[in-house]
Structure formats: C-alpha cells, structure tokens
C-alpha positions as CSV (number, residue, x, y, z in Angstrom):
1,M,113.9,50.7,89.3
2,L,110.4,49.4,89.4
3,L,110.9,48.0,93.0
4,A,112.2,51.4,94.1
5,Y,109.1,53.0,92.5
6,L,106.8,50.6,94.4
7,R,108.6,51.2,97.7
8,L,107.9,54.9,97.4
9,G,104.3,54.0,98.0
10,S,102.7,54.8,94.7
11,I,100.6,51.7,94.8
12,L,98.3,51.3,97.8
13,T,97.2,47.7,98.3
14,N,94.5,46.3,100.5
15,N,97.2,44.9,102.7
16,D,98.8,48.4,103.0
17,I,95.4,49.8,104.0
18,L,94.8,47.1,106.6
19,R,98.3,47.7,108.1
20,R,97.8,51.4,108.2
21,I,94.4,51.2,109.8
22,R,95.7,48.6,112.3
23,Y,98.5,51.0,113.3
24,V,96.3,54.1,113.4
25,F,93.9,52.5,115.8
26,D,96.5,50.5,117.6
27,L,94.7,47.2,117.0
28,K,96.3,43.9,117.9
29,N,95.8,40.8,115.7
30,S,93.1,39.5,118.1
31,A,91.3,42.9,117.8
32,L,91.4,42.6,114.0
33,I,89.8,39.2,114.3
34,E,87.0,40.7,116.5
35,V,86.4,43.5,113.9
36,F,85.9,40.9,111.2
37,A,83.5,39.0,113.5
38,L,81.4,42.2,113.9
39,A,80.9,41.9,110.1
40,E,80.0,38.3,110.6
41,V,83.2,37.0,108.9
42,S,85.4,34.5,110.5
43,V,89.2,34.8,110.0
44,S,92.1,33.0,111.6
45,Q,95.2,34.3,113.3
46,Q,97.2,32.8,110.4
47,Q,95.2,34.7,107.8
48,V,95.6,38.0,109.7
49,A,99.3,37.4,110.1
50,A,99.7,36.6,106.4
51,W,97.9,39.8,105.4
52,L,100.0,41.9,107.7
53,K,103.3,40.6,106.2
54,K,105.2,42.7,103.6
55,E,105.0,41.5,100.0
56,E,108.6,40.4,100.0
57,D,108.1,38.3,103.2
58,E,107.6,34.6,103.0
59,G,104.0,33.7,103.7
60,F,102.5,37.0,102.5
61,V,99.0,36.6,101.2
62,P,97.3,39.4,99.2
63,M,94.0,40.6,100.8
64,A,91.0,40.4,98.4
65,D,88.6,43.4,98.0
66,N,85.8,41.5,99.7
67,E,88.0,40.8,102.7
68,L,89.0,44.4,103.2
69,A,85.4,45.5,102.7
70,A,84.3,43.0,105.4
71,F,87.0,44.5,107.7
72,L,85.8,48.0,107.1
73,N,82.2,47.0,107.7
74,G,83.3,45.5,111.0
75,L,85.2,48.8,111.8
76,I,82.0,50.7,111.2
77,A,80.1,48.3,113.6
78,L,82.9,48.7,116.2
79,K,83.0,52.5,116.0
80,R,79.3,53.3,115.5
81,G,77.6,50.2,116.9
82,K,76.2,47.2,115.1
83,R,73.3,47.7,112.8
84,E,69.9,46.1,113.6
85,G,69.0,43.1,111.5
86,E,71.0,41.9,108.6
87,Q,74.6,43.2,108.4
88,P,75.8,44.8,105.2
89,K,77.4,42.5,102.8
90,A,81.1,43.0,101.8
91,E,81.5,44.4,98.3
92,A,83.2,42.1,95.8
93,K,85.0,45.1,94.2
94,L,86.4,47.9,96.4
95,T,87.7,51.3,95.2
96,N,89.6,54.0,97.2
97,N,86.4,56.0,97.2
98,M,84.6,53.2,98.9
99,V,87.4,52.8,101.5
100,F,87.4,56.5,102.2
101,Q,83.6,56.5,102.5
102,K,83.6,53.6,104.9
103,L,86.3,55.2,107.1
104,R,84.3,58.5,107.1
105,I,81.2,56.6,108.2
106,A,83.1,54.6,110.9
107,L,84.6,57.8,112.4
108,N,81.4,59.8,111.9
109,L,83.4,62.6,110.2
110,Q,82.0,65.7,108.6
111,A,83.7,67.4,105.7
112,E,85.4,70.1,107.9
113,E,86.9,67.4,110.1
114,I,88.3,65.5,107.1
115,L,89.8,68.7,105.7
116,A,91.4,69.4,109.1
117,I,92.8,65.8,109.1
118,M,94.3,66.4,105.7
119,Q,95.8,69.7,106.9
120,L,97.8,67.8,109.5
121,V,99.9,66.4,106.6
122,D,99.9,69.7,104.7
123,F,97.5,68.4,102.1
124,N,95.1,71.0,100.8
125,L,91.8,70.0,99.5
126,S,88.6,72.0,99.0
127,K,85.3,71.0,100.3
128,H,84.0,70.6,96.7
129,E,86.9,68.4,95.8
130,L,86.3,66.3,98.9
131,S,82.5,65.9,98.2
132,A,83.3,64.6,94.7
133,F,84.9,61.5,96.3
134,F,81.7,60.6,98.1
135,R,79.3,61.0,95.1
136,K,77.9,58.1,93.1
137,P,80.2,57.1,90.2
138,E,77.5,58.1,87.6
139,H,77.3,61.6,89.0
140,K,78.8,64.2,86.7
141,N,80.9,65.7,89.6
142,Y,82.2,62.3,90.8
143,R,86.0,62.1,91.1
144,E,88.1,59.0,91.6
145,C,90.0,59.0,94.9
146,Q,93.7,58.5,94.0
147,N,96.1,56.5,96.2
148,Q,97.8,59.8,97.3
149,I,94.5,61.2,98.7
150,L,93.8,58.0,100.7
151,R,97.4,57.7,101.9
152,N,97.4,61.3,103.1
153,F,94.1,60.8,104.9
154,L,95.4,57.7,106.7
155,M,98.6,59.6,107.6
156,G,96.6,62.5,108.8
157,L,94.5,60.1,111.0
158,Q,97.7,58.7,112.3
159,R,98.9,62.2,113.3
160,Q,95.6,63.0,114.9
161,L,95.1,59.8,116.8
162,R,98.8,59.0,117.6
163,P,100.5,62.3,117.7
164,N,103.5,61.0,119.5
165,D,104.1,58.4,116.9
166,S,103.9,60.7,113.8
167,A,107.5,60.0,112.9
168,A,106.8,56.3,112.5
169,E,106.2,55.3,108.9
170,V,103.9,52.4,108.2
171,E,104.7,50.6,105.0
C-alpha cells in the first residue's frame, strides 16, 4: 500500500525534480554536467546517471540538497548568464520554496507568467497565494510550497516548453 502511495507522486524528491527539469529542458547527461560546471561544481557521468535512476533501480543514488541547489544555480547561470565575481554557494538545505524561486529566477518569470503556466495544468492559484511562496520564511504571509504546487508548476512548464510531449509522464 505504501509503495502504491509513493508511486502516485505524493513525495517529490530531489532526484524527481532533476529528472523533471532534465526532461522539460531536453537536457542530455552531458548538458547536466555543463550546468553543474556553471555553478563551479564538478560531477561525473556516473553521478548523473545514478541520480537519474529510479529508486528501485540498482545503482540509484539519492541527490543531496546541496547538489540540487548547485544544479539550480547552474541553471540560473545557463539561462540568465553567469554572475560577475564569486558564484552563489549552494544551500545545504533546500525547500520547495527555494526550488520554485530558483526556477522563477532562471526563467525570468513574472507572477502572471507563472499563473499562466499553472493554468496549463488546470491548477488555479491567486497572485497573493503565489507571492506567499516567494516571501522570507519569517514573514507573516509566508506559505510553504507543497509538493503538489511544485509538481504542477513543473508539469505546466513541460506543457509550455514541450507541447507535443504533454502526454509523456516523467516519474
């Protein structure tokens, strides 16, 4: 029963996020390595392959928060250009809010554009609800980004950037 629950996608792991982003942007393993390099992190083909495996596959390696943070920092550098001077350090602890924020920055998205992406998967969110995800955790209106929100955003991106592949499900 628990395995069936997990397969429905209620838990979104760092590996799931990497696989989904890889699919959305149609990145090959070599491109993933280049994205890490933009964040000044060196990874091997074997590491990338192990992260992309399913949990039940032999050789699967869970991706740590700081590894996904480094990848997202590299994605920002890829999409927006590398920052002058010292590159941002990868966070040791990563939340869905931080992942969402890094994707927003990488893609240079405004609130209206994010809401339109969410509409592609019939997920309704108000501008106020959305802004709560991007506030500092100590702010009174801060709201934790649940897996469902991040998953729907990634699926919406997939539908926007790969409209002919919308039927393909990335696990």
